[in-house]
C-alpha positions as a printed Julia matrix, in Angstrom:
116×3 Matrix{Float64}:
  16.55   -4.12    4.6
  13.05   -6.06    4.76
  12.44   -8.83    7.44
   9.13  -10.63    7.06
   9.79  -12.74    9.75
   7.36  -11.1    12.57
   6.52   -8.17   10.72
   9.37   -6.24   11.38
  11.63   -3.83    9.41
  15.15   -3.49    9.86
  17.17   -0.48    9.57
  20.34   -1.49    8.77
  22.42    1.58    9.76
  20.88    2.32   13.45
  19.95   -1.7    13.65
  16.3    -0.51   14.53
  13.32   -2.57   13.8
  10.17   -1.43   13.16
   6.68   -3.1    14.4
   3.06   -1.99   13.28
   0.94   -1.88   16.28
  -3.25   -2.63   16.46
  -4.66   -2.37   12.9
  -1.97   -0.52   11.04
  -0.63   -1.11    7.86
   2.85    0.21    6.19
   2.69    0.06    2.39
   4.51    1.64   -0.34
   2.56    4.0    -2.47
   2.32    2.79   -6.56
   3.24    6.04   -8.22
   0.7     6.76  -10.5
   1.19   10.36  -10.76
   2.12   11.8   -14.3
   0.26   10.93  -17.57
  -1.47    7.97  -18.12
  -3.66    6.51  -20.66
  -7.53    5.34  -21.01
  -8.2     1.92  -21.88
  -9.16    3.08  -25.03
  -5.67    4.58  -25.55
  -6.42    8.49  -25.14
  -3.66   10.14  -23.25
  -4.74   11.71  -20.08
  -2.34   14.64  -18.97
  -0.77   14.82  -15.44
  -2.92   18.02  -14.8
  -6.13   16.64  -15.2
  -8.81   16.83  -12.46
 -10.0    13.76  -10.83
 -12.65   13.87   -8.28
 -12.01   11.39   -5.22
  -9.7     8.92   -7.16
  -8.52    5.86   -5.22
  -4.66    4.81   -5.33
  -2.94    1.24   -4.62
   0.1     0.83   -2.64
   2.15   -2.49   -2.12
   2.09   -3.75    1.7
   5.36   -3.68    3.5
   4.29   -4.43    6.92
   1.22   -5.29    8.93
   0.12   -5.12   12.72
  -0.96   -7.97   14.66
  -4.84   -7.24   14.53
  -5.17   -7.02   10.78
  -6.99   -9.5     9.39
  -7.7    -8.89    6.06
  -3.8    -7.97    4.41
  -0.83   -9.49    4.4
   2.51   -8.35    3.09
   3.22   -8.28   -0.31
  -0.89   -7.84   -1.0
  -1.43   -4.58   -3.37
  -4.3    -2.39   -1.7
  -6.65    0.11   -2.77
  -7.02    3.05   -0.46
  -8.02    6.92   -0.35
  -5.12    9.09   -0.49
  -6.9    11.5     2.08
  -6.61    8.76    4.72
  -2.93    8.44    5.05
  -0.36    9.52    7.25
   3.08    9.62    5.1
   6.44    8.61    6.42
  10.16    8.46    4.93
  12.21    5.49    6.03
  15.76    5.67    4.76
  14.69    8.01    1.78
  11.84    5.81    0.78
   8.46    7.17    1.02
   5.6     5.19    3.04
   2.01    5.29    3.76
   0.73    4.47    6.87
  -3.11    3.11    6.78
  -5.68    1.66    8.98
  -7.38   -2.02    8.12
 -10.56   -0.04    7.92
  -9.73    2.33    5.47
  -8.69   -0.17    2.83
 -11.46   -0.76    0.11
  -9.5    -3.24   -1.82
  -7.35   -6.07   -1.32
  -5.52   -7.67   -4.55
  -3.03  -10.33   -3.39
  -0.71  -13.15   -5.18
  -2.36  -16.08   -2.59
  -5.87  -17.34   -3.41
  -8.17  -17.7    -0.18
 -11.19  -18.16   -2.75
 -11.42  -18.61   -6.48
 -13.96  -15.76   -6.88
 -13.84  -11.86   -7.98
 -11.34   -9.74  -10.57
  -7.81  -10.44  -10.76
  -5.0    -7.66  -11.88
């Protein structure tokens, strides 16, 4: 289904490929809705109101002008600064590189920083 070469996403039924343009990033949002636990073990219900909470997404494709993000990275973004799209029943978000606050990647560009 995914073709990592040249940043294309091939749709199997129609044999169409998606290429991201400019500084756009196609990512799968990490499901963070629902109940969650704090570091100390306190259960926080899904109905709890959080102000300005950022979200994580797994990067599928990047446009040719994206410099800091690669396919396979995990990015931190503001859920209000996104566009949603559905491809073959799977939900994706389209982000601009400038709207990303942090990148978590498995490849090491340098040896400093935090690790997930």
